[in-house]
N, C-alpha and C positions, 0 to 999 in steps of 0.2 A: 503493499500500500504506500509506504514512503516513497518508494522508487517512481511510482506514478505521479506522486505530487510534484517531485523534482522534475520529471519529464514534462508536466503540465507547465510549471513555472518557466523552464527553458523555452519551450515552444511560444508561450505567451511573451516572453522577453524578445524572442527572435522576431516574431511577427510585428511587435510593436516598433522594434528597431527598424524594420523594412518599411512600415507604414510612415514612421516618422521621417525617414530618409527620402522617401518619395515625395512627401508634402513638403519638406525642406526645399528639394531641388525644384518642384514645381513653382513654388512661391518665389524663390530667389533667382531662378533663370528667366522668369517671365513667359515661360512657355505654356502655361496654363491659364493665361489671362484672356484668352479670346481677343476680341476687338476692342475691349476697353483700354483706355489710356489711364496709367496709373501715375500718381503724382511722384514727380522726381525733383529733388532740390538742385540738381546740377545739370542735367541733360535736357534734350529736346525730343519731342516726338510729335509727328504730323499725321493726321488721318485726312485724307481728302476724299470727297465723294461727288460724282457727278450725277446729276438728277435732271428729270425732265423728259423730253422726247424720247431718250433712250430706254425708258421704262415702259414704252408702249407695247401692246400685245404680251404683256406678261414677261418681258425680258428685264433683267437686272441691270442696273447701270454700273459702270466700272467704279472701283474704288482702290485706293492703296494706302499703305501705312509705311512710314519711314521712321525707324527706331533711331535711337541716340547714336548707335554704333554704325549707322549708314546703311544698314541691311533694310530692304523693302520686301513688301509682299503686295502684289497687284492682283486683284480679282476682277474677272470679266467673264462676258459670255462669247465663246468662240464662234467661228463661222458655221459650225454644226449646230449652234443653239444650245451647246451644253456649258455647264459651269467650268471655268478653268482658273488656274492660278500660276503665276510666275513669282519666283523669288530671285533676289540678286542684291547688289550693293551699288550705291552711288559712289562716285569717285570721292577721294579725300578732299579734293579741291572744291567739289559741289557742295560737300557736307559743310566745309568751312564757310563757304559763301552763304548757305542757308543759315548757319549760326550766326554770322554777321547780320544778315537781314533780319532775323528774328530778334536779335539783341537791340536792333534800332525800332523795332515794332511798336506803334503808338496806336492804340485801339480807337482813340478818339480823333485820329488824323484822317480817318476815312469818312467821307461824306455819305449821307444816306443816298442809297440808289434811287434816282428819280425818274428813270425811264420805265418802259413796260418790260416786265420780266420775260425773258425769252421762253420760259416754261409755258406760258399762256398760249403760244402758238406752236407747241411741240418742240421748242428749242431747248437748248442744254444750259444748265446752270450749274455752279459749283459750290460746295460747302467745305470749309477747312476748320478743323479743330487742331490748334497748335498748343502743345504743352512746353512751357519754358520756365525754368527756374521755379517749378511748383505751381505756376499760374497757368490757368487753362484760357485759351482765347478762342472764340468761335466767330467765323466769318462766313458770310453767305453772299454770293455775287448778286442775288436779287434784294438784299438787304442794304449792302454797303457798296460804294462805288470803288471796285477793286481794279479796273482797267488802268494800265500804264503803271502800276506798281510793280517793281522788279521781282519782288518776293512772290506775289501772286501769279505774275505772268511765268515764272520759272516752275511753280507748282502746278500750274495748268499744262504746262509743256511736258511735264513728267507723265502725264496720262498717254500721250502719243509715244514717248520715249520707251516707257515701260512695256507698252503693247507691242512695239516693234522688237523689243528685247536688246535694244542698243542703248547703253547709258550715255553716249556722247550727245550733247545738245548742240 
């Protein structure tokens, strides 16, 4: 009987360690977080979504996420109409340029969008969630005037760049 108790304690300890290790790695590597952006005190993280006419007939619009280390995940519907995903990295120069542009980001500097949102006539619009220094910023091309801003022009270009699989702009 005593031997069975020791075996029970040993297996409980073993499975507890395995479960704890998996939980620790999932939380600290960020692989278990899905699409949510978690607060970071030092890094940046960008999620960009296209919306509007691309969602017609049940299709999903493209979106991407760039993490602090420069890796990206791009999700889209391919030519066969199936869900597809590409992963890669932006160059160190592009990542440094993004960090500089985000460092100079001023949310109140963007005027409200005063035109007709292209989504009304099946056009395309963009949403950006930018996490920088623990602060979350949300931008929408139908809410703020983002045209001509280098940061948002670059982020918009990334949709074509990632789709083509070539990270040179």
